[in-house]
Residue frames as qw, qx, qy, qz and C-alpha x, y, z in Angstrom:
[[0.354, 0.324, -0.730, -0.487, 46.59, -22.29, -68.09],
 [0.856, -0.072, 0.187, -0.476, 43.96, -25.03, -68.34],
 [0.728, -0.231, 0.641, 0.078, 44.76, -28.75, -68.54],
 [0.771, 0.541, 0.315, 0.119, 44.25, -28.97, -72.34],
 [0.303, 0.914, -0.232, 0.140, 46.69, -26.10, -73.01],
 [0.439, -0.668, 0.600, -0.023, 49.22, -27.64, -70.59],
 [0.822, 0.058, 0.560, 0.079, 48.93, -30.94, -72.39],
 [0.647, 0.737, 0.132, 0.140, 49.38, -29.26, -75.79],
 [0.009, -0.910, 0.407, -0.074, 52.37, -27.30, -74.54],
 [0.601, -0.451, 0.660, 0.021, 53.99, -30.51, -73.19],
 [0.833, 0.333, 0.435, 0.072, 53.22, -32.45, -76.36],
 [0.490, 0.856, -0.063, 0.152, 54.91, -29.78, -78.49],
 [0.283, -0.804, 0.519, -0.069, 57.84, -29.60, -76.05],
 [0.749, -0.191, 0.632, 0.054, 58.39, -33.35, -76.26],
 [0.757, 0.590, 0.260, 0.106, 58.13, -33.26, -80.08],
 [0.224, 0.918, -0.307, 0.112, 60.85, -30.59, -80.28],
 [0.457, -0.611, 0.645, -0.044, 63.12, -32.67, -77.96],
 [0.844, 0.099, 0.527, 0.035, 62.47, -35.86, -79.87],
 [0.662, 0.739, 0.045, 0.115, 63.34, -34.31, -83.23],
 [0.067, 0.885, -0.436, 0.147, 66.52, -32.64, -81.92],
 [0.585, -0.459, 0.666, -0.065, 67.71, -35.77, -80.05],
 [0.869, 0.319, 0.375, 0.051, 67.07, -37.86, -83.20],
 [0.484, 0.844, -0.176, 0.147, 69.20, -35.50, -85.23],
 [0.206, -0.767, 0.589, -0.149, 71.97, -35.66, -82.61],
 [0.788, -0.179, 0.587, -0.054, 71.80, -39.48, -82.49],
 [0.812, 0.548, 0.178, 0.094, 72.00, -39.74, -86.26],
 [0.281, 0.879, -0.333, 0.193, 74.96, -37.42, -86.38],
 [0.329, -0.670, 0.637, -0.190, 76.90, -38.86, -83.43],
 [0.741, -0.106, 0.658, -0.080, 76.05, -42.54, -83.90],
 [0.775, 0.568, 0.275, -0.024, 75.48, -42.59, -87.62],
 [0.443, 0.854, -0.233, 0.141, 78.26, -40.37, -88.84],
 [0.194, -0.752, 0.594, -0.209, 80.76, -41.23, -86.06],
 [0.538, -0.269, 0.791, -0.115, 80.24, -44.99, -85.99],
 [0.755, 0.355, 0.537, -0.126, 78.03, -46.55, -88.61],
 [0.644, 0.744, 0.138, 0.111, 79.09, -44.62, -91.69],
 [0.379, -0.809, 0.305, 0.329, 82.62, -43.84, -90.57],
 [0.622, -0.087, 0.602, 0.493, 84.35, -45.90, -93.27],
 [0.417, 0.670, 0.498, 0.359, 82.38, -44.25, -96.08],
 [0.069, -0.995, -0.075, -0.003, 82.85, -40.76, -94.62],
 [0.585, -0.602, 0.340, 0.423, 86.58, -41.35, -94.13],
 [0.641, 0.328, 0.448, 0.530, 87.01, -41.29, -97.93],
 [0.139, 0.861, 0.186, 0.452, 86.42, -37.55, -97.70],
 [0.509, -0.092, -0.338, 0.786, 88.83, -35.18, -96.02],
 [0.179, -0.895, -0.297, -0.280, 87.53, -32.22, -93.99],
 [0.224, -0.923, 0.267, -0.161, 90.02, -29.68, -92.65],
 [0.230, 0.631, -0.734, 0.104, 92.85, -32.13, -93.25],
 [0.300, -0.162, 0.891, -0.300, 91.34, -35.11, -91.43],
 [0.153, -0.225, -0.895, -0.355, 88.98, -37.90, -92.53],
 [0.404, -0.360, -0.163, -0.825, 85.38, -36.80, -92.28],
 [0.768, -0.370, -0.502, -0.149, 84.24, -39.81, -90.23],
 [0.604, -0.144, -0.456, 0.637, 86.97, -39.21, -87.70],
 [0.015, 0.225, -0.084, 0.971, 86.08, -35.50, -87.56],
 [0.585, -0.432, -0.316, -0.610, 82.42, -36.31, -86.84],
 [0.783, -0.320, -0.507, 0.165, 83.43, -38.79, -84.11],
 [0.536, -0.146, -0.346, 0.757, 85.75, -36.25, -82.44],
 [0.055, -0.163, -0.110, 0.979, 84.28, -32.81, -83.13],
 [0.255, -0.203, -0.540, -0.776, 81.18, -32.94, -85.31],
 [0.460, -0.499, -0.730, -0.080, 78.88, -34.58, -82.83],
 [0.363, -0.443, -0.417, 0.705, 79.88, -32.15, -80.11],
 [0.008, 0.123, -0.181, -0.976, 79.39, -29.10, -82.38],
 [0.347, -0.328, -0.674, -0.564, 76.06, -30.50, -83.56],
 [0.429, -0.515, -0.696, 0.257, 74.98, -30.96, -79.97],
 [0.207, -0.361, -0.213, 0.884, 75.86, -27.34, -79.14],
 [0.160, -0.052, -0.420, -0.892, 73.93, -26.14, -82.17],
 [0.409, -0.416, -0.760, -0.287, 70.92, -28.23, -81.15],
 [0.321, -0.499, -0.563, 0.575, 70.96, -26.74, -77.68],
 [0.014, -0.239, 0.055, 0.969, 70.85, -23.26, -79.22],
 [0.315, -0.180, -0.627, -0.689, 67.97, -24.35, -81.49],
 [0.395, -0.468, -0.785, 0.093, 66.10, -25.82, -78.55],
 [0.194, -0.433, -0.367, 0.800, 66.41, -22.60, -76.57],
 [0.128, 0.104, -0.315, -0.935, 65.20, -20.59, -79.56],
 [0.391, -0.269, -0.740, -0.476, 62.24, -22.92, -80.20],
 [0.387, -0.490, -0.719, 0.305, 61.24, -23.10, -76.55],
 [0.067, -0.299, -0.162, 0.938, 61.39, -19.30, -76.19],
 [0.311, -0.029, -0.459, -0.832, 58.95, -19.10, -79.14],
 [0.460, -0.349, -0.802, -0.153, 56.73, -21.84, -77.64],
 [0.292, -0.403, -0.586, 0.640, 56.71, -20.13, -74.27],
 [0.095, 0.189, -0.046, -0.976, 55.69, -16.84, -75.84],
 [0.372, -0.152, -0.669, -0.625, 52.96, -18.55, -77.80],
 [0.534, -0.435, -0.725, 0.006, 51.54, -20.06, -74.60],
 [0.252, -0.825, 0.005, -0.505, 52.13, -16.97, -72.48],
 [0.852, -0.417, -0.180, 0.262, 54.68, -18.59, -70.22],
 [0.177, 0.853, -0.322, 0.370, 57.33, -16.31, -68.63],
 [0.735, 0.003, -0.536, 0.417, 60.28, -17.25, -66.51],
 [0.259, 0.012, -0.406, 0.876, 60.31, -14.09, -64.47],
 [0.121, -0.763, -0.622, 0.132, 57.59, -12.55, -62.42],
 [0.178, 0.719, 0.089, 0.666, 57.08, -8.87, -62.97],
 [0.356, -0.137, -0.522, 0.763, 58.35, -6.81, -60.12],
 [0.186, -0.833, -0.467, -0.231, 55.74, -4.76, -58.34],
 [0.325, 0.227, -0.255, 0.882, 56.99, -1.37, -57.33],
 [0.306, -0.767, -0.548, 0.135, 55.30, 0.11, -54.29],
 [0.255, 0.539, -0.058, 0.801, 55.43, 3.82, -53.96]]
């Protein structure tokens, strides 16, 4: 892969990470801390929604974002022809 393609690959990788980490920050910091009072007026599964986000929601969001990152990076790797495993050469 030439330098221009490596740079494009890295730029797109960083963009994916930035978007996903921004979502996680908004959910964990925003829903769990900043907007907790407003969200606590709504109940979710028997608990105030702000409390739920602070305790469970940010963790579940993070796990979902990891899965999305893996899916997007697999697609990006295929697009750029990057493989994790070298093909085994069988000698006869």
